[in-house]
Each structure stands twice: as structure tokens, then as C-alpha cells.
N, C-alpha and C positions, 0 to 999 in steps of 0.2 A: 303108432296110433295111441292117443290117450283116451279115446272114446270107450275103450274096453280095457281098463287098467286100474291099478292100485298105486297111489303115490304116497310115499312114506316121508315123514319129517317135513311137512309142508306148512308154511305160514298161511293162515286163512283169516279173513276179516269177517267178523260176525258180531252184530249188536254193538258196534263202535269200538271193538277191541280186536287186536291181532293176537291170535293164539297159534299154537303148534299142534299138529296132529297128523294122522294118516287119513287119506281120503280115497274112497272107492268110487269109481265112475263106471257107468254102464249106459250105452246108447245115448250119449250126449247129456246125461244127467248125473248129478252127484247123488249117490244112493246111500252113502254113509260117511260120517266124519267121526273119528275117535280121537279125543283130545289126549295129548301126551304132555302133562304138566311138568315133567322133569326134563324135557328136552330144551336145550338152550335155543332161544329164538334166533340168536345171531348165527347159528349153525345151519339154519334152514335155507336152502337155496331157491325153493319154489314158493311162489306167492299166488294164492287162490283168492280171488275177490269177486264181488258182484260186478256185473258189467259197468264200465265207466259211463258217465253221462256228461255230455258237453252241451250247455245251453246256448252256445254262441259259435255257430259254424256257417260258413258261406259255401253252399253247394253249387251256386252259379247257374243252375238250370231250373226253369227255362231262361233263355236269352243269351247266356255267355258260355256256351258249352266248350269253347276253345280254351277256357281257363280251367274248368272242372265240370264234371257231370255228376248226377246223383249216383251213378254206378261207380265212377272212380273215387268220388268223395267218400262213399260208404265202404268201399274196399279199404281205403286208407284208415277209416274209423275202426273197422274190424281188426286191421293189423295192429292198431294202437290199443286194443282192448276195450273199445267203446261199443256198447250195445244200443245206446240211444243218443241221438243228436238232435238239436233244435236248429232248424234252417232259417237263416236271416232273410229279410225280404227285399234286398237290393237285387231284383231280378227284372226280366223284361218278358212279359208284362209283370209289374209288381203285384203282389197279392193284396190289392186294396179293395177287392170286391169278391163275392162268393164265386163268380165265374173264374176269376184268375186263380183263386186258391184251388179250385177244382182242377184246373189245368196242371198246376204243380203237383197236386195229389195223385193225378193219373201217372205222372212220371215216377213218383215215389213208389206207388203200388207196383209198377212194372219193374223197376230197376234196383230199388234199395235192398242192401244186404243186412242192414241193421234198422232199428226203429228210427224213423225220421218224423219229427213233429214240426210243422211249419209255423212261423210267425205271420200274422197279418200286419199290414201297415197302420201307422197312426194317422197319416195324412194321405189323401188321394195323390197318387204318383210318387209316394215316398219322398216328398220334397222338404219335409220339416217345416212346412208352412202351407197356408191355404185351407182348402176344404178338408174337414175330418171325414174319415171313413165311417161306414155303417157297421159299428162294432157288434151290435145285436145280431145282425145278419150273418156275421162271420164267427161268432164266439164259440160255436160248437165244432168249428173246422180248424181252429188254431190253438196253439199253446199259450199265446199271449200276443201283445201288440208292440211293435217297435218300428222306428224309422232308422234303424242302425245304419251308420254312414252319414247321417244328417242329424244334427241336434235340432229340436223344436225351438225355433228362435224367439217366438212371441210368448210372453208370459200368459196372455189371455188365451192364446191357442192351447197352450199346455194345460191351463186350468180347465178349459172346456173338455179337452181330451180325457183328463183324469176323471172329471165328473161322470162322463159317459162310460168310460171303461170300468169305473168302480161298480156300475150297475150290472156289468157282466160277470164280475168276480174274477176276471182274468188279470194277469200280470201286465203292467206297463214297463217294458224294458227300455231304459233311456240311454241313448248315445248322447252324452253331455258335452257339447262343444259350442261355445259362443263364437260365431263366425266373425263378429265385429272386432274380436281381439286377436285374430289369426295373423293379420298383416303380412300375408304372403309367406308365413313360416312353414317349415316342413320337417324340422327336427326340434328337439327340446331347446328352449332358450337357456342354454347353460354354457359350461366351460368349453365344450367341444365346438359348439356353434360359433362362439366368439373367437376361438383360436384358429378356426378354419374358414372363416368368412361366410358362414351359412346363416340364413334367416331362421330365427327361432320361434317356436310356439310357446307362449307363456302358460304357466300352470293354471292361472285364473280362468283361461278359456274352458277348462274342465270344471274346476271346483266352483266357479261362479254359478254355473247352471245347476250344479248339484244343490248348492245353497238355496237357489230360487225354488227348485223343485221340492225340496224337503218342506219348505213353508207351504207349498201347495198341497202336498200330501196330508199335512195336518188339517187343511181346510176341506179336502175332498174325500178323505178316507180311501184313496186309491191304493192298491197293492203295487208298490213301487220297487223296481229293481234297477240298479245302476250297472251298466255294462263297463267292462275293461277299465277299472279304476287304476290310475297311474301316479297320483300325486299324494304327498303327505297331508296336504290340506283336505283332500277328499276323504282320506281315511279318518281324520279327526272329526270332520263334519258328520260323517255317517256314525262314528262311534257315539258322539253326543246325541244324535237323533235317536239311536237305539235306546240310550239311557232314558230318553224322554218318552219312550213307548211308540215312536213313529214306526209305521209298517214299511220298513225298508230292508232290502238285502242288496248285496253287491257281489261282484266277481272281479278277479284279476287274472292275468295270464301268466304262464310259465316264464315268458321272456321278461316281464316286469319284475318277477321275483328273483331272477337269476342274473339280470344284466342291468347296466345303467348307461348313461351317455358316455361314460369313460371307456366303454367297450365298442363304441361306434367305429366303423370303417367306412371308407368311401365306396360303398357297395349298396345296391338297392335291397339286399337281403336284410339290411338293418333298418329299413324304413317301414314304419307301421303307424297307425293312428288309433289312439294317442301314441306319441313317440316314447322311446326309452328316456326316462327322466334321470335325475341326479342320484347320487349314492344315498343321500338322506331319504329320498322318496322310496328307493328300494328297501331300505331298512325299515321304514314306516309300514310298507306293505307286508313285510315278513312279520312285524310285530302285530299288525292287524289280522293276519292269518292265524297267528298263535292265540290271540285273545278272542277270536270269533267275530271281530268287526267285519272282516272279509269272510263271507260265508262259503264261497265256492271258487274253484279254479276252472276257467274256461279258456280254450285255446285261441278263440277268434281266428280260427283257420280260414285264411283268406287268400286263395290261390290266384295267381295271375300268370300270363304267358311269360316265357323266358325273355322275349323282347321287351315287354312292359316293365320287367324288373332289371333291365340291363343298362338303365340310364343314369346310374349313380344316385346319390342321396337326394339331389335336387329334383330330378325329373322322373325318377321311377315312380310307378304307382304305389300307393300305400297298401301294405298287407303282406303277411308272412303265413306260411303253413305250419301246422303244429300237431295234427292228430296222431302222427306216427312217432312222435318224439316226446310227448308230454310227460308220461310217467317215468321213462328212463332219465330225462334230464332233471326232473324234480327229485327222483330217488338219488341220483348221483350228486346233485348240487346242494340239496337241502337235507335229505335224510341221512346219508352216509356220514357227512361231517357233524351230525348231531344238532343241526340248526332247527329242524322241524321234525317231530315224531312221524313215523310212518302212518300211524293211525289217523293223524290229522290230515295228511295228504289224501289218504283214501276217502275219509269222510267228506272232504271238500270236493271230491270228484265222483262221489256216489250218493250217499245219504242226503247231503245238503241240497243239491239240485233237485233230487226227487221230491223231497219234502216241500220245498218252496213252490215248485211248479206243478204240484198235485199229481205226481206220478207214483205208482206203487213202489214202496220201499222194499228193495230186494234183500233177502236174507239167504245166505248160503245154505242154511239148514231147512228153512221153511219153504223157500221157493228156489230150488237149485237148477232151474232151466236156463238162466241167463248168467253167465260168468266169464271170467277171463283168467288165464293161467300165465304167469310170468316166470321166467328164469332170472332171478336176481343176481346170479353169479356170472351170467354171460356178459363178457366185456367186448365191446366193439366200437368202431368209429362211425359216427353218423355220416352217411353218404347220400345226399339228396338224389343222386342218379338211380338209387334203388327204390325210391318212393313209389307207392302205388297211386298216390295223388298225382294229378297232372301238374300241380304246383311244385316248384323245386326251391323256392326262396325261403331259407331258414337261417336265422343268426346262429344256429347251433351246428351248422355244417363243420365237420372236422372235429367235433367234440368226442372225446373218449368217454363212453358211458357204460353203466351196468344196468341190466334189466331189459330183457327182450320178451315180447309177448309170444308165447308158444301156441296158444289156442284161444279163440273167442267163440262162445256158444250163445246163440240167440234162439229162444224157444226150443231148446233141445237139439238144435242143428248147428254143427260147426261151420261158421262162416269165415273163419280164418284158422289155419293150422300151419305151423312152420314146417 
């Protein structure tokens, strides 16, 4: 039990820096941290961090409980070191009015093991078109507004949505996808698609809408966030917009930072939306993470049933799970090889999402009741059959990684303990 213990020679993240020290815990809270400046960081095997935050998670309930439930999804989150997740709106009924948000919130209040903050829809029915929702009526019930899974197709519709959402002060989190450019594609329009006879999704289907939206943000003053950025053009557009002072942030996922279409296999666990792009795109995403263009890392945890993911690249549904593997694969694939500093990974998974979405910024010393403890020395092979999520489809199956979450504490209560 770590709840009554003293941990020696532990890495801990505080105020944007990783330091080494001894940590005393009691009754689910950190009661003392003593810094050990002479201890080599590389020798510390434990990592103590504020609870991770994921602003892009699909919990599937209400409506699709055979894929995931609030209970199983938040169990997976806790096991992955997450203490807060934001739930996307592709549900049945969709959270497009106060009554439907209340229905979702009742399930969250009953079953969630970690903090769950729901999104409201941009359009009625979460269709990416048609009638806009009553944002004012929902603003105090949601963390932001999104039609994730559907791009808002009409420029005039998006302008109107931005104008109205700007008045609420909430985030508009955009799934950027121009459906007129998809042409039946289902993986990236790259070398793998051409070599294996697959229909490809062009990069412009993503960056074209981002370009459109950035212009609208300048006009409306909306607080704009781009979901699951995957292309090099998207990174450059957002980089230039930030230099111009546009109010924009963005996220990318672990799979886009670690994989490209060169890693594709004829298996549904490699199919997600947007798709894995080319090597140059992956390199641009890493560069964007390093220079701050990409603000945060979100998993886009999107569970489906085994049957829905068993139909190969062409016919499987889009979406992979990621809550239980995010930090281990990023630590193993980016930190250990010296590509991205550990501080930057943690900041992108804790401070950055909290700051942008108006959540309290947790500090190990000042507010020690929400945290996660990882063993960075523990090496293991990712086995989806051991997941607590009902989803099993991950492109990281079989990867040998380091870093396992030993404990996650929310509000002083251990919600996961190895």
C-alpha cells in the first residue's frame, strides 16, 4: 500500500519542472516532498505527477454501452493515470440540449471514478450541419462545444456557431474534416494506400477546414481548439496563426506522434480518424510539440466492439483506444530516445489542457489530492486482453514499453492501485 508510505528518490513534476526528491504520503495525500538536488534524475524509477487530463475521450454512454460505459471508461482512465477526462458528444441522445446533458451527467455522477466533463454539441443532432444548439442554455453544464466525429461543413454555419459560442466564453473544439474531399477514403492517401489498393483520405480534408476556421476565429473572437491534428500543413497553419495572435490551441494523439502510414497493417486496430499520415507529417507533429505549436496530447480514446474492429482497414469502424497506454508509449517512444523531454510530455498532458479549458492547475505541493504514480522501470508488453476498457483495438498491441501506473488518486481517494 502506498497510501501510508514514504517513497525515496522519486521524480516529481512541479511548476513545469521534473525534480528528484523523497515523498511522504498519508491517507491518500502527499504530505511532504523534500528535494534531493544531488540525486541523478536518470536513476529515479518512480514518477509522481499531477493527475493526467484528456480533453478528448469517447465514453459511449448513453446510447452505445456495448462499446464502453462511463464506468469501464473511467476505470481505464484511472489505470492510465488520468484524473480528469472530457467526454465527446457522439452519444444517443446527443448532448444537444440541457435535458440530454442532464441525462449524461446523471450517469457520470453515478458511475464515474475520475472527473468527467461533458461536451455539448455544436449542432442539433451532432450532424455538423443544420440548426445550432442553444449554447447559452448549456454553457454552465459543459466544458465546451464540439461535433467531434463530424466537421461543420458550412462556413456560414461555423461562423454563426463561433459568434454565439464566443458569447459564452466556452471553447469550440473542432473536428476538422471536409467531407467533399473524402471520396470514399478510409486511410491516408499515401504510399501504403497506393501500394495496397486502398482508397486514401487527402490531407487537405483536414487542413482546409482549419484554414477556413482560423479566418473565422479572427472575425468572431471565438476560443478555438483543433482536435486530433495529424498533418504537417495543419501544424504550420496553427503555428502561423499563433504568431498572429489568433486564439487557437490544438491537440494531437500518441499514435500520430509515434506511428505513420508506413506502420499500417491490414487490421482494424490501425484505423482511426484522422488516419495515420506520412513520416513527414509525424516529424512535423513532433516538431510542433517541441516548439509549443501543439499544446496538448489527447488520446481520442474511441472504443468499439471486437466485431466492429474485425473487418480490416476498409470496413472496420474508425477509432482506437488509448487511455491505458498513453504515457507508457510516449515515455518509451519519445522520452527514452531523447526526442522529447519528459517535462514537455507531462506539461502537454497536465498543465496545458487545464489552462486552456479553465480547470484548476494542479500542483503536487500546493494541491496534492489528485496525482498519479508511475514506475518508469517496469517493462512489459502491451496486451489488450488485460485492458479495463471494453475496447481492445490499439495499434500498440505487442509493444514492449516502460512505465506502469501504480496508483491514481482523485480527491484523496485511490481509484486505481496496482
